[in-house]
Legacy VTK file of the C-alpha trace (Angstrom):
# vtk DataFile Version 3.0
C-alpha trace
ASCII
DATASET POLYDATA
POINTS 350 float
108.246 -92.902 -136.397
108.863 -95.142 -133.405
109.196 -93.976 -129.833
111.916 -95.800 -127.891
113.300 -95.556 -124.384
117.072 -95.719 -124.679
119.895 -95.683 -122.140
121.104 -95.794 -119.506
123.539 -92.929 -119.995
126.073 -91.628 -117.500
126.238 -87.996 -118.680
125.329 -85.645 -121.517
126.483 -82.373 -123.114
125.710 -80.136 -126.074
127.535 -81.003 -129.291
128.257 -77.696 -131.022
129.338 -79.257 -134.310
126.046 -80.980 -135.140
123.920 -79.130 -132.574
122.763 -82.324 -130.925
122.622 -83.488 -127.335
125.383 -86.050 -126.892
124.900 -88.796 -124.305
127.739 -90.877 -122.858
126.896 -94.567 -122.630
127.871 -96.982 -119.877
130.453 -99.778 -120.344
128.939 -102.553 -122.422
127.100 -100.341 -124.908
128.015 -100.872 -128.580
129.224 -97.244 -128.822
130.690 -94.775 -126.327
128.416 -91.864 -127.295
124.962 -91.405 -128.798
123.918 -88.086 -130.417
120.211 -87.235 -130.228
118.293 -84.601 -132.178
116.788 -82.224 -129.568
113.598 -81.987 -131.668
113.074 -85.740 -131.360
114.016 -86.015 -127.706
110.564 -86.209 -126.137
111.490 -86.768 -122.495
114.455 -87.334 -120.210
114.472 -89.231 -116.924
117.092 -89.634 -114.199
117.597 -92.121 -111.386
120.748 -92.792 -109.337
122.875 -90.668 -111.670
121.764 -92.541 -114.796
119.721 -91.002 -117.604
117.020 -92.537 -119.796
115.744 -90.822 -122.952
112.388 -91.159 -124.714
113.296 -90.680 -128.379
111.282 -90.570 -131.592
113.166 -92.094 -134.518
112.884 -93.642 -137.959
116.092 -95.632 -137.359
114.667 -98.182 -134.949
117.265 -100.826 -135.890
120.116 -98.532 -134.844
118.676 -97.125 -131.612
117.308 -100.532 -130.610
120.919 -101.337 -129.618
120.440 -98.964 -126.682
116.908 -100.054 -125.756
116.141 -99.680 -122.058
113.301 -99.039 -119.617
112.561 -96.110 -117.348
113.073 -97.443 -113.811
110.402 -96.981 -111.193
110.883 -93.784 -109.226
112.866 -92.008 -111.957
112.562 -88.207 -112.005
111.577 -86.503 -115.250
113.617 -83.523 -116.420
111.289 -80.715 -117.503
113.852 -78.456 -119.152
117.535 -78.333 -120.134
119.511 -75.177 -120.893
122.965 -75.477 -122.476
125.144 -72.364 -122.192
128.721 -71.241 -122.509
130.634 -68.207 -121.253
132.076 -65.618 -123.642
134.366 -62.629 -123.222
132.757 -59.510 -124.793
136.178 -58.566 -126.230
136.742 -61.992 -127.774
139.410 -63.435 -125.491
139.533 -67.238 -125.149
137.893 -68.334 -121.921
138.162 -71.601 -119.994
134.603 -72.840 -119.502
135.588 -74.834 -116.417
137.215 -71.823 -114.736
134.217 -69.664 -115.638
131.824 -72.180 -114.103
133.947 -72.274 -110.948
133.853 -68.467 -110.764
130.073 -68.381 -111.122
129.696 -71.099 -108.529
131.941 -69.288 -106.035
131.035 -65.623 -106.626
127.904 -65.640 -108.765
129.790 -64.056 -111.653
132.884 -64.833 -113.766
135.477 -62.503 -115.302
137.857 -62.759 -118.230
141.397 -63.496 -116.979
142.830 -61.322 -119.812
140.808 -58.096 -119.572
138.801 -58.595 -116.377
135.527 -58.011 -118.230
132.432 -59.724 -116.879
131.747 -62.795 -118.995
128.561 -63.026 -121.018
126.343 -66.093 -120.877
125.480 -67.407 -124.331
122.542 -69.812 -124.582
123.323 -72.560 -127.087
120.170 -74.614 -126.710
117.001 -74.680 -124.675
115.182 -77.991 -124.578
111.800 -78.674 -123.010
109.894 -81.918 -122.645
107.203 -82.652 -125.253
103.756 -84.079 -124.740
104.132 -87.846 -124.691
102.659 -91.082 -123.434
105.459 -93.161 -121.962
103.251 -96.255 -121.791
103.093 -96.385 -125.601
106.864 -96.279 -126.059
108.904 -99.384 -126.774
110.862 -100.410 -123.695
112.940 -103.447 -122.801
116.526 -104.633 -122.803
119.010 -103.930 -125.585
119.773 -106.966 -127.779
123.430 -105.901 -127.973
125.861 -105.730 -125.056
129.582 -105.499 -125.678
131.573 -107.306 -122.997
134.449 -105.045 -121.957
134.949 -105.872 -118.277
133.968 -108.129 -115.385
130.495 -106.597 -115.150
129.751 -107.822 -118.670
130.774 -111.400 -117.919
128.681 -111.334 -114.748
125.715 -110.100 -116.736
126.127 -113.058 -119.089
127.039 -115.852 -116.660
126.112 -114.773 -113.130
127.354 -112.754 -110.171
129.781 -115.486 -109.024
132.069 -114.834 -112.011
135.488 -113.520 -110.923
138.036 -111.262 -112.584
140.896 -112.834 -114.552
143.738 -110.656 -113.305
147.143 -110.460 -114.962
149.633 -107.562 -114.955
153.286 -106.807 -114.253
152.321 -106.578 -110.576
151.063 -110.158 -110.448
148.233 -112.418 -111.496
145.243 -114.403 -110.260
143.456 -116.887 -112.502
142.702 -120.619 -112.807
145.106 -123.013 -114.496
143.289 -125.913 -116.134
145.232 -129.171 -115.963
142.514 -131.115 -117.751
140.073 -129.510 -120.207
136.723 -131.314 -120.298
134.836 -129.107 -122.750
135.404 -126.185 -125.109
132.476 -124.388 -126.682
131.434 -121.025 -128.107
128.457 -119.126 -126.752
126.757 -116.258 -128.596
125.257 -113.711 -126.237
123.985 -110.243 -127.150
126.402 -109.711 -130.017
129.364 -111.403 -128.323
131.069 -114.632 -129.295
132.307 -116.009 -125.998
134.800 -118.868 -125.817
134.080 -121.100 -122.828
136.567 -123.633 -121.468
135.471 -125.990 -118.714
137.910 -128.197 -116.861
139.732 -129.263 -113.720
142.420 -127.038 -112.256
143.523 -124.695 -109.502
143.975 -120.981 -108.857
147.448 -119.595 -109.512
148.157 -116.333 -107.709
151.301 -114.236 -107.584
152.079 -110.714 -106.361
155.205 -108.700 -105.706
153.826 -108.248 -102.218
152.836 -111.860 -101.408
149.408 -112.383 -99.896
148.481 -115.991 -99.385
149.716 -119.135 -101.143
150.681 -119.062 -104.836
148.331 -121.976 -105.621
145.057 -123.107 -104.095
141.449 -124.039 -104.819
141.413 -127.389 -106.600
138.121 -127.490 -108.458
136.162 -127.450 -111.678
136.306 -124.078 -113.414
134.863 -122.310 -116.421
137.011 -119.741 -118.203
135.291 -117.124 -120.377
136.969 -115.096 -123.132
135.438 -112.362 -125.291
136.786 -109.232 -126.995
140.277 -109.914 -125.643
139.022 -110.024 -122.032
138.820 -112.985 -119.644
136.933 -114.015 -116.527
136.320 -117.263 -114.686
133.921 -119.054 -112.377
134.333 -121.871 -109.885
131.734 -124.443 -110.917
132.332 -126.701 -107.925
134.997 -127.858 -105.521
136.255 -131.349 -106.284
136.443 -134.040 -103.588
139.783 -135.787 -103.287
138.324 -139.005 -104.678
137.643 -137.299 -108.035
141.036 -135.647 -108.485
142.974 -136.951 -111.493
146.439 -137.127 -109.949
148.181 -137.751 -113.282
146.698 -134.520 -114.649
148.229 -132.570 -111.755
151.665 -134.188 -112.100
152.780 -131.636 -114.691
152.109 -128.499 -112.639
155.054 -126.455 -111.251
156.668 -127.654 -108.030
155.674 -124.504 -106.126
152.041 -125.263 -106.964
152.380 -128.858 -105.784
153.904 -127.585 -102.540
150.935 -125.273 -101.876
148.269 -127.773 -102.906
149.722 -130.452 -100.615
149.179 -128.052 -97.712
145.604 -127.468 -98.859
144.833 -131.197 -99.149
146.361 -131.859 -95.726
144.258 -129.112 -94.162
141.053 -130.536 -95.650
141.655 -134.286 -95.568
144.556 -135.014 -93.236
148.161 -136.159 -93.450
147.639 -139.564 -95.051
145.506 -138.228 -97.897
147.986 -135.404 -98.416
150.762 -137.967 -98.744
148.776 -139.952 -101.300
148.148 -136.742 -103.236
151.825 -135.718 -103.083
153.028 -139.086 -104.326
150.326 -139.186 -107.002
151.306 -135.807 -108.471
154.958 -136.887 -108.417
156.182 -134.203 -106.051
160.015 -134.124 -105.908
161.863 -135.416 -102.854
162.635 -131.860 -101.747
158.904 -131.185 -101.289
158.033 -134.629 -99.936
160.690 -134.257 -97.235
159.278 -130.882 -96.162
155.842 -132.402 -95.615
156.571 -135.976 -94.550
159.478 -136.901 -92.194
159.774 -140.406 -93.653
161.227 -138.880 -96.826
163.968 -136.980 -95.002
166.629 -139.660 -95.426
165.951 -140.106 -99.149
166.143 -136.379 -99.833
169.310 -135.845 -97.791
170.956 -138.777 -99.590
170.037 -137.103 -102.876
171.611 -133.844 -101.659
174.740 -135.676 -100.548
175.146 -137.390 -103.934
174.778 -134.081 -105.783
177.323 -132.410 -103.531
179.861 -135.182 -104.108
179.250 -135.322 -107.846
179.205 -131.589 -108.592
181.484 -130.348 -105.841
178.965 -127.645 -105.004
176.261 -127.120 -102.418
173.364 -127.506 -104.816
170.605 -127.900 -102.293
170.679 -127.511 -98.561
167.877 -129.274 -96.684
166.065 -127.250 -94.050
166.744 -127.683 -90.343
163.329 -129.346 -90.028
164.254 -131.998 -92.606
167.665 -132.577 -91.000
165.981 -132.989 -87.630
164.121 -136.063 -88.883
167.080 -137.696 -90.646
168.811 -140.790 -89.308
172.217 -140.332 -87.686
174.074 -142.204 -90.421
172.494 -140.238 -93.274
173.031 -136.948 -91.488
176.657 -137.851 -90.803
177.362 -138.596 -94.489
175.728 -135.328 -95.510
177.682 -133.248 -92.987
180.902 -134.972 -94.076
180.266 -134.075 -97.731
179.464 -130.467 -96.811
182.625 -130.228 -94.721
184.776 -131.579 -97.555
183.362 -128.942 -99.904
184.088 -126.234 -97.334
187.692 -127.456 -96.934
188.241 -127.578 -100.706
186.788 -124.106 -101.070
189.118 -122.756 -98.392
192.151 -124.438 -99.977
191.244 -122.984 -103.367
190.862 -119.483 -101.931
194.240 -119.758 -100.152
195.925 -120.936 -103.356
194.442 -118.027 -105.298
195.628 -115.632 -102.600
199.195 -116.983 -102.893
199.122 -116.573 -106.690
198.035 -112.946 -106.346
200.919 -112.282 -103.949
LINES 1 351
350 0 1 2 3 4 5 6 7 8 9 10 11 12 13 14 15 16 17 18 19 20 21 22 23 24 25 26 27 28 29 30 31 32 33 34 35 36 37 38 39 40 41 42 43 44 45 46 47 48 49 50 51 52 53 54 55 56 57 58 59 60 61 62 63 64 65 66 67 68 69 70 71 72 73 74 75 76 77 78 79 80 81 82 83 84 85 86 87 88 89 90 91 92 93 94 95 96 97 98 99 100 101 102 103 104 105 106 107 108 109 110 111 112 113 114 115 116 117 118 119 120 121 122 123 124 125 126 127 128 129 130 131 132 133 134 135 136 137 138 139 140 141 142 143 144 145 146 147 148 149 150 151 152 153 154 155 156 157 158 159 160 161 162 163 164 165 166 167 168 169 170 171 172 173 174 175 176 177 178 179 180 181 182 183 184 185 186 187 188 189 190 191 192 193 194 195 196 197 198 199 200 201 202 203 204 205 206 207 208 209 210 211 212 213 214 215 216 217 218 219 220 221 222 223 224 225 226 227 228 229 230 231 232 233 234 235 236 237 238 239 240 241 242 243 244 245 246 247 248 249 250 251 252 253 254 255 256 257 258 259 260 261 262 263 264 265 266 267 268 269 270 271 272 273 274 275 276 277 278 279 280 281 282 283 284 285 286 287 288 289 290 291 292 293 294 295 296 297 298 299 300 301 302 303 304 305 306 307 308 309 310 311 312 313 314 315 316 317 318 319 320 321 322 323 324 325 326 327 328 329 330 331 332 333 334 335 336 337 338 339 340 341 342 343 344 345 346 347 348 349
């Protein structure tokens, strides 16, 4: 027989079916519940709402998955009494309601016949003589990653949640993958991708830009879950502009703002041109592109006969008089044609 300290557990109850004490494990344990034979449960400790059991077992390989240590300052439980409430006439009784009645009034009654409920003792457990110093303690060799806490345990506290739902998302987009590897850690096979990218963020209720944070990231994936970590911010001199040229226009728009804020207008312009930002975005950031963009709008209007894209007032403000005049003329012609068409349709209806 081997004596092990196992845990931590978040709660426990009496299992009537197999007459064992059932402990609920914390996220990350290989199983959600562990059933312990009361006769082999030597001691029970509690600290900060977590429980640690000293257990005597022949199945060391199995219980080793839950191996733990009793933390300093933990309080030892001397005795446990598991009970349930029973109606003397056999009516079905809600244990929760009975407990509430006892807590409030010191006694509980059957809701059917109003009889005072009897307390039935299912199990009494008392600590055994033991020497905790001789028990095997340590850290479990198995930890199932199920949430952010697991990834942080494996890779550090600076790991962030990979968030994606119908309400929005927040995660890094890698534009250039530098390394892909698999890491085995405490029973988990974790896929790790390392590369250059940015954070993409979107919410129904917008908070902040939809793209930001150019840097080197690691993305972790295990058991269908993901997380990520910023390895380092990348200086402008190291940014592969060609790699960023394929990102969505809205992301380019946001990242140009970020580069300008950090490095200034000229570097932002070099970045924008390097990632092949469209004229519509270039004109919003740099007045010298206003004429080119408005000419593009004018050509589309003339060709398609529709107002495909209307430049902002800020862009128009920086346009030359001649370019602005041609644009306004094209817009006016479309408006006139639209009015004539509507009048003709009105006559036909009459």
